[in-house]
C-alpha positions in Angstrom: -17.5 6.6 16.1 -18.2 3.0 17.2 -17.0 -0.3 15.8 -19.2 -2.1 13.4 -21.2 -5.0 14.8 -19.0 -7.3 16.9 -19.3 -11.1 16.2 -19.2 -13.5 19.1 -15.9 -14.9 17.8 -14.3 -11.4 17.7 -15.6 -10.7 21.2 -14.2 -14.0 22.6 -10.8 -13.3 21.0 -10.7 -9.8 22.5 -11.7 -11.1 25.9 -8.8 -13.5 25.7 -6.4 -10.8 24.5 -7.5 -8.4 27.4 -7.1 -11.1 30.1 -3.7 -12.1 28.8 -2.5 -8.5 28.4 -3.7 -7.1 31.7 -5.8 -9.4 33.7 -9.1 -7.8 33.0 -12.0 -10.3 32.7 -15.0 -9.2 30.7 -18.4 -10.8 31.1 -20.3 -12.4 28.3 -22.6 -9.3 27.9 -20.1 -6.4 27.6 -20.2 -6.0 23.8 -21.6 -2.6 24.3 -18.8 -1.5 26.6 -16.1 -2.8 24.0 -17.8 -0.9 21.2 -18.2 2.4 23.1 -14.7 2.4 24.6 -12.8 1.2 21.5 -14.6 3.0 18.7 -12.2 5.9 18.7 -9.1 3.8 19.0 -10.2 1.6 16.2 -11.1 4.5 14.0 -7.7 6.2 14.6 -5.9 3.0 13.9 -7.8 2.5 10.6 -9.7 -0.7 11.6 -13.5 -1.2 11.3 -13.8 -4.4 13.2 -12.8 -5.8 16.5 -11.3 -8.7 14.7 -8.9 -6.5 12.8 -8.0 -4.7 15.9 -7.2 -7.9 17.7 -5.1 -9.0 14.8 -3.1 -5.7 15.0 -2.8 -6.1 18.8 -1.4 -9.6 18.5 1.2 -8.5 15.8 2.4 -5.6 18.0 5.1 -6.3 20.5 4.4 -6.1 24.2 4.2 -2.6 25.4 3.3 -1.2 22.0 1.4 2.1 21.6 -1.9 0.4 20.3 -1.8 -2.1 23.2 -1.4 0.7 25.7 -4.2 2.7 24.1 -6.7 -0.4 24.2 -5.9 -1.2 27.8 -6.3 2.4 28.8 -9.6 2.7 27.0 -10.9 -0.4 28.7 -9.9 0.5 32.2 -11.9 2.8 34.4 -9.8 5.5 36.1 
């Protein structure tokens, strides 16, 4: 499952979150990467938009499970 369409504002908020959380810098044209890597995490967390996911991430304390899952999904191992 993929996230519904990502708005430019949601994408910018997520880029900021990811940089602050783990130092990963996403380029301006990586919407597809975010959609493909976070679709399952978002679905399992009960969110349908990147904005909702970022809101949950910001409410969660550092080191929380959702934060770890998002960072793991966005890193290439």
